[in-house]
C-alpha positions as CSV (number, residue, x, y, z in Angstrom):
1,M,195.6,-68.1,-59.7
2,D,197.6,-65.0,-60.8
3,F,198.3,-65.8,-64.5
4,V,200.4,-62.7,-64.9
5,Q,202.8,-63.7,-62.1
6,L,202.8,-67.2,-63.5
7,T,203.8,-65.9,-66.9
8,I,206.6,-63.9,-65.4
9,W,207.8,-67.0,-63.5
10,I,207.8,-69.0,-66.7
11,L,209.8,-66.3,-68.5
12,K,212.2,-66.0,-65.6
13,G,212.7,-69.8,-65.6
14,L,213.4,-69.8,-69.3
15,A,215.7,-66.8,-69.0
16,N,217.7,-68.7,-66.4
17,V,218.0,-71.6,-68.9
18,V,218.8,-69.7,-72.1
19,G,220.6,-66.8,-70.4
20,N,218.5,-63.8,-71.7
21,W,214.9,-62.5,-71.3
22,G,214.7,-61.9,-75.0
23,L,215.6,-65.5,-75.8
24,A,213.2,-66.5,-73.1
25,I,210.3,-64.8,-75.0
26,I,211.4,-66.6,-78.2
27,A,211.6,-69.9,-76.3
28,L,208.1,-69.3,-74.9
29,T,206.8,-68.5,-78.4
30,I,208.3,-71.8,-79.8
31,I,206.8,-73.8,-76.9
32,V,203.4,-72.3,-77.5
33,R,203.5,-72.9,-81.2
34,L,204.7,-76.4,-80.8
35,A,201.9,-77.1,-78.4
36,M,199.5,-75.8,-81.0
37,W,201.0,-77.9,-83.9
38,P,198.2,-80.5,-84.0
39,S,195.6,-77.8,-84.2
40,S,197.6,-76.0,-86.9
41,V,197.7,-79.2,-88.9
42,A,193.9,-79.5,-88.5
43,Q,193.5,-75.9,-89.5
44,Q,195.4,-76.3,-92.8
45,R,193.7,-79.6,-93.5
46,S,190.4,-77.9,-92.9
47,M,191.3,-75.1,-95.3
48,R,192.0,-77.7,-98.0
49,V,188.7,-79.4,-97.4
50,M,186.9,-76.1,-97.6
51,Q,188.6,-75.2,-100.8
52,A,187.7,-78.6,-102.3
53,L,184.0,-78.2,-101.2
54,Q,183.7,-74.6,-102.1
55,P,182.1,-75.1,-105.5
56,K,179.3,-77.3,-104.0
57,M,178.9,-74.9,-101.1
58,K,178.4,-72.1,-103.5
59,M,175.8,-74.1,-105.4
60,I,173.8,-74.6,-102.2
61,Q,174.1,-70.9,-101.3
62,D,173.0,-69.8,-104.8
63,R,170.1,-72.2,-104.9
64,Y,168.7,-71.3,-101.5
65,K,169.7,-67.6,-101.3
66,S,166.1,-66.5,-101.1
67,D,165.4,-69.0,-98.2
68,P,168.1,-68.5,-95.5
69,Q,166.6,-71.1,-93.1
70,T,166.6,-73.8,-95.7
71,M,170.1,-72.8,-96.9
72,Q,171.4,-73.0,-93.3
73,R,169.8,-76.4,-92.9
74,K,171.2,-77.7,-96.2
75,M,174.7,-76.3,-95.3
76,A,174.5,-78.1,-92.0
77,E,173.6,-81.4,-93.7
78,F,176.4,-80.8,-96.2
79,Y,178.9,-80.3,-93.5
80,K,177.7,-83.4,-91.7
81,E,177.8,-85.5,-94.9
82,H,181.4,-84.5,-95.5
83,Q,182.4,-84.6,-91.8
84,F,183.6,-81.0,-92.0
85,N,183.6,-78.4,-89.2
86,P,184.1,-74.9,-90.6
87,M,185.1,-73.6,-87.1
88,S,188.0,-76.0,-86.7
89,G,190.3,-73.7,-88.6
90,C,189.7,-70.9,-86.1
91,L,191.1,-72.8,-83.1
92,P,194.8,-71.8,-83.4
93,M,193.8,-68.1,-83.6
94,L,191.5,-68.4,-80.6
95,I,194.3,-70.0,-78.6
96,Q,196.8,-67.3,-79.5
97,I,194.6,-64.3,-78.5
98,P,194.7,-65.1,-74.7
99,V,198.4,-65.8,-74.9
100,F,199.0,-62.4,-76.5
101,I,196.8,-60.7,-73.9
102,L,198.6,-62.5,-71.1
103,L,202.1,-61.7,-72.4
104,Y,201.1,-58.1,-73.0
105,T,199.8,-57.7,-69.4
106,A,202.9,-59.4,-68.0
107,L,205.3,-57.2,-69.8
108,I,203.7,-54.0,-68.7
109,S,203.3,-55.1,-65.1
110,P,205.4,-53.6,-62.3
111,Q,206.7,-57.1,-61.5
112,F,208.3,-57.6,-64.9
113,I,209.7,-54.0,-65.0
114,Q,211.3,-54.6,-61.6
115,Q,212.9,-57.8,-62.7
116,A,213.7,-57.3,-66.4
117,G,212.6,-53.7,-67.3
118,K,216.2,-52.9,-68.4
119,A,216.8,-56.2,-70.2
120,N,217.9,-55.7,-73.8
121,F,218.1,-58.2,-76.7
122,L,220.0,-57.8,-80.0
123,F,219.0,-54.3,-81.3
124,I,216.2,-54.0,-78.7
125,D,217.2,-51.5,-76.0
126,R,214.5,-52.4,-73.5
127,L,211.9,-55.2,-73.7
128,D,209.3,-53.2,-71.9
129,A,209.7,-50.0,-74.1
130,T,206.9,-48.8,-76.4
131,I,207.3,-46.5,-79.4
132,K,206.9,-43.3,-77.4
133,S,207.9,-43.7,-73.8
134,N,210.3,-42.4,-71.3
135,A,212.0,-45.4,-69.8
136,G,213.2,-43.8,-66.6
137,V,215.8,-45.3,-64.3
138,S,214.1,-47.4,-61.6
139,F,214.9,-47.3,-57.9
140,D,217.1,-44.2,-58.2
141,G,215.0,-42.2,-55.7
142,E,213.2,-39.8,-58.1
143,F,210.7,-40.0,-60.9
144,Q,211.3,-38.8,-64.5
145,A,207.8,-37.4,-64.7
146,G,205.5,-35.5,-67.1
147,P,202.5,-33.4,-66.2
148,R,200.0,-36.1,-67.3
149,D,201.7,-39.1,-65.8
150,T,199.6,-41.7,-63.9
151,F,200.8,-44.1,-61.2
152,Q,199.9,-47.4,-59.7
153,T,201.2,-49.5,-56.8
154,G,202.7,-52.9,-56.7
155,K,200.6,-55.8,-55.4
156,E,202.1,-55.9,-51.9
157,A,203.5,-53.5,-49.3
158,K,205.9,-53.7,-46.4
159,V,204.1,-52.3,-43.3
160,Y,205.7,-51.0,-40.1
161,L,203.6,-51.0,-36.9
162,K,204.1,-48.6,-33.9
163,N,205.1,-51.5,-31.7
164,G,208.1,-52.3,-33.9
165,E,206.5,-55.2,-35.7
166,V,207.0,-55.5,-39.5
167,L,204.4,-57.1,-41.7
168,E,205.8,-58.4,-45.0
169,K,203.9,-58.8,-48.2
170,V,200.7,-57.1,-47.1
171,K,198.3,-57.3,-50.0
172,I,197.1,-54.1,-51.7
173,K,193.4,-54.5,-52.7
174,N,193.4,-52.4,-55.9
175,P,196.9,-51.7,-57.2
176,T,195.8,-49.9,-60.3
177,R,193.8,-47.3,-58.4
178,A,195.3,-47.4,-54.9
179,V,197.6,-44.4,-55.3
180,T,196.6,-40.9,-56.3
181,V,198.5,-37.7,-56.9
182,Q,197.6,-34.8,-54.6
183,G,197.6,-31.6,-56.6
184,D,199.2,-31.1,-60.0
185,I,202.4,-32.7,-61.3
186,V,205.1,-30.1,-62.0
187,P,208.2,-31.7,-63.5
188,G,211.2,-30.8,-61.5
189,E,209.2,-30.4,-58.3
190,S,208.3,-33.1,-55.7
191,I,204.9,-34.8,-56.2
192,D,202.7,-35.7,-53.3
193,L,201.2,-39.2,-53.3
194,K,198.6,-40.7,-51.1
195,I,197.1,-44.2,-50.4
196,S,194.0,-44.9,-48.3
197,L,194.7,-47.2,-45.3
198,D,191.6,-49.2,-46.5
199,E,193.7,-50.3,-49.5
200,L,195.8,-52.5,-47.1
201,N,194.2,-55.9,-46.6
202,Q,194.3,-55.9,-42.8
203,K,192.0,-55.7,-39.9
204,Y,191.0,-52.3,-38.5
205,S,192.9,-53.1,-35.3
206,V,196.1,-53.5,-37.3
207,L,195.5,-50.4,-39.5
208,S,195.1,-48.2,-36.4
209,S,198.6,-49.1,-35.3
210,V,200.3,-48.6,-38.7
211,E,203.2,-46.2,-38.6
212,K,204.5,-46.3,-42.2
213,A,204.7,-48.5,-45.3
214,E,207.1,-49.2,-48.1
215,V,205.3,-49.5,-51.5
216,D,206.6,-49.9,-55.0
217,I,205.1,-47.1,-57.2
218,L,205.1,-47.4,-61.0
219,D,204.9,-44.5,-63.3
220,I,202.7,-45.9,-66.1
221,S,204.0,-43.4,-68.7
222,T,207.8,-43.8,-68.1
223,R,207.8,-47.5,-67.1
224,E,209.8,-46.4,-64.0
225,T,209.4,-48.0,-60.6
226,E,210.5,-46.4,-57.3
227,K,210.3,-47.8,-53.8
228,V,208.5,-45.1,-51.8
229,T,208.1,-44.8,-48.0
230,F,204.6,-43.6,-47.0
231,D,204.0,-42.1,-43.5
232,K,200.6,-42.4,-41.8
233,M,198.6,-39.1,-41.7
234,G,195.2,-39.7,-40.3
235,D,193.4,-42.2,-42.5
236,I,195.9,-42.1,-45.3
237,L,199.5,-42.9,-46.1
238,A,201.3,-39.9,-47.6
239,A,204.7,-39.5,-49.3
240,S,206.5,-36.8,-51.3
241,V,208.9,-37.9,-54.1
242,P,211.3,-35.7,-56.1
243,T,210.9,-35.5,-59.9
244,V,212.9,-34.4,-62.9
245,A,211.5,-33.2,-66.2
246,V,211.8,-35.7,-69.0
247,Q,211.2,-35.2,-72.7
248,P,209.3,-37.9,-74.7
249,A,211.6,-40.2,-76.5
250,I,210.9,-42.1,-79.8
251,H,212.2,-45.7,-79.7
252,Y,213.3,-46.6,-83.2
253,D,214.0,-50.2,-82.3
254,V,210.3,-50.6,-81.4
255,I,209.4,-49.0,-84.8
256,F,211.6,-51.4,-86.6
257,L,210.0,-54.3,-84.7
258,I,206.6,-53.1,-85.8
259,F,207.7,-53.0,-89.5
260,L,209.4,-56.4,-89.1
261,F,206.1,-57.8,-87.7
262,A,204.1,-56.4,-90.7
263,V,206.7,-57.8,-93.2
264,T,206.7,-61.3,-91.6
265,M,202.9,-61.3,-91.4
266,W,202.6,-60.3,-95.1
267,F,205.2,-63.0,-96.0
268,S,203.3,-65.6,-93.9
269,Q,200.1,-64.8,-95.8
270,K,201.9,-65.0,-99.1
271,V,203.4,-68.4,-98.3
272,M,200.0,-69.7,-97.3
273,M,198.4,-68.5,-100.6
274,T,201.3,-69.9,-102.6
275,Q,201.1,-73.3,-100.9
276,N,197.3,-73.5,-101.6
277,K,197.4,-72.2,-105.2
278,N,197.0,-75.7,-106.6
279,Q,193.9,-76.3,-104.5
280,P,190.5,-75.6,-106.0
281,Q,189.2,-72.3,-104.8
282,D,186.4,-69.9,-105.5
283,P,187.7,-66.9,-107.4
284,T,185.9,-64.5,-105.1
285,Q,187.4,-66.1,-102.0
286,Q,190.8,-66.0,-103.6
287,A,190.5,-62.3,-104.3
288,I,189.4,-61.6,-100.8
289,Q,192.3,-63.6,-99.3
290,K,194.7,-61.7,-101.6
291,S,193.3,-58.4,-100.5
292,M,193.4,-59.3,-96.8
293,G,197.0,-60.5,-97.2
294,T,197.9,-57.0,-98.3
295,I,195.5,-54.9,-96.3
296,M,195.7,-56.7,-92.9
297,P,199.5,-56.1,-92.3
298,V,199.0,-52.4,-93.2
299,M,196.1,-52.1,-90.8
300,I,197.9,-53.8,-87.9
301,L,201.0,-51.6,-88.7
302,V,199.0,-48.4,-88.3
303,T,197.2,-49.8,-85.2
304,F,200.5,-50.7,-83.4
305,V,201.9,-47.2,-84.1
306,F,199.1,-45.7,-81.9
307,I,198.7,-48.5,-79.4
308,P,201.6,-48.8,-76.9
309,I,202.8,-52.4,-77.5
310,P,205.9,-53.4,-75.5
311,A,209.0,-54.5,-77.6
312,G,208.8,-57.9,-75.9
313,V,205.3,-58.5,-77.2
314,L,206.4,-57.5,-80.7
315,L,209.3,-59.9,-80.4
316,Y,206.8,-62.6,-79.6
317,L,204.6,-61.7,-82.6
318,V,207.6,-61.6,-85.0
319,T,208.9,-65.0,-83.8
320,S,205.4,-66.4,-84.1
321,N,205.1,-65.2,-87.7
322,V,208.5,-66.7,-88.7
323,F,207.5,-70.0,-87.0
324,Q,204.2,-69.8,-88.9
325,I,206.0,-69.5,-92.3
326,A,208.1,-72.6,-91.6
327,Q,205.2,-74.5,-90.2
328,T,203.0,-73.7,-93.2
329,V,205.6,-75.1,-95.6
330,I,206.2,-78.3,-93.5
331,I,202.6,-79.1,-92.9
332,N,201.6,-78.5,-96.6
333,K,204.4,-80.8,-97.8
334,K,203.0,-83.4,-95.4
335,L,199.4,-82.9,-96.7
336,D,200.7,-83.0,-100.3
337,A,202.3,-86.4,-99.6
338,E,199.1,-87.6,-98.0
339,D,197.1,-86.5,-101.1
340,E,199.5,-88.2,-103.4
341,A,199.4,-91.4,-101.4
342,K,195.6,-91.3,-101.6
343,K,195.6,-90.8,-105.3
344,A,198.1,-93.6,-105.8
345,G,196.0,-95.8,-103.6
346,K,192.9,-95.0,-105.7
347,Q,194.8,-95.6,-109.0
348,G,196.1,-98.9,-107.6
349,K,192.6,-100.0,-106.8
350,N,191.3,-98.9,-110.2
351,T,194.2,-100.8,-111.9
352,K,193.5,-104.0,-109.9
353,K,189.8,-103.7,-110.7
354,D,190.6,-103.2,-114.4
355,I,192.8,-106.3,-114.4
356,E,190.1,-108.4,-112.7
357,T,187.5,-107.2,-115.1
358,K,189.7,-107.9,-118.2
359,A,190.5,-111.4,-116.8
360,S,186.8,-112.0,-116.2
361,E,186.0,-111.0,-119.8
362,D,188.8,-113.1,-121.2
363,S,187.5,-116.1,-119.3
364,K,184.1,-115.5,-120.7
365,V,185.5,-115.4,-124.2
366,I,187.3,-118.6,-123.7
367,E,184.2,-120.3,-122.3
368,V,182.2,-119.2,-125.3
369,K,184.8,-120.3,-127.7
370,D,185.0,-123.7,-126.0
371,A,181.3,-124.0,-126.0
372,K,181.3,-123.4,-129.7
373,D,184.0,-125.9,-130.4
374,I,182.4,-128.7,-128.5
375,P,179.4,-129.2,-130.7
376,A,181.5,-129.1,-133.9
377,N,183.8,-131.8,-132.6
378,D,180.9,-133.9,-131.5
379,D,179.5,-133.7,-135.1
380,K,182.7,-134.8,-136.6
381,E,182.9,-137.8,-134.3
382,S,179.4,-138.8,-135.1
383,D,180.1,-138.6,-138.9
384,N,183.2,-140.9,-138.4
385,D,181.2,-143.4,-136.5
386,K,178.6,-143.6,-139.3
387,N,181.4,-144.2,-141.8
């Protein structure tokens, strides 16, 4: 199954419903986060349990620090006794990683660029743009190219045979490496491109009768796609495409998205720490969390400046952070209510037990008092009888 194509189809379907590719990405984010809601509840409940058990866990670690094997066994017994799985809190993050990778791959793919490369949303000029890219105009017959640009093909080609037959959707075996540049790229001059016939997934009898092929070629650097006609020359398909020089452009909307992501991530960490401040927690762990809440957004901010993350992926991450903030508040209120209900239930049981104990003690006092009164009355009756 082609998961990249599946992701694009889902985004296209959502875009048809909500009317915009940017809104489609936001809708997909909300759908993913809602699907993960039960695991997020389990994660925050797990964090609370870990904070409550932290003092006892530290005691075990300190006691058996010189014997790692025993400490590991004792910790396992401790987790089993309290029915606690320390890995349960990692599940939401593990689920989000493949979603992030899939969305990233989809938004840099030629299929997405062909369908929605020029799509804008609010202040975002292009959803496929990165910080430093040259978003050329696709399908205008020429590439806006630089001397170090690299190219790749689409997944399919339209092949024309010598007998006049046309083969639609012929699979290209290795789109990322199928096309190569012959010679150097000189912006403003035509570039020569070639594709080996072996890259077409056809029998040799068919390849020998190929006359030409139409292939979508993507310039990785500029995110520009052109439909190029290749003519057969021996064992290769060759084409020459005009180019124009292009200067690198800085996309400030993408820079703003990166800062917005860092801010929402920092605020999300802050909200989580605030919500858990009333829970028992080891001071060392609290200091680590506080440092990570400040350092992590900065690290990711710097990383995203150098790694070309498309604006659409950053929109997904910002939306996910905003959702996380609201989710943290809602789930913690629910867990607080559960804790209060448990405390009230325990107090109710204790009160009922105290009442039963007091009633039992009062009954014993009465029984003792009655027992003391009976002999005294009997003595008085005996004296009266004698008189």
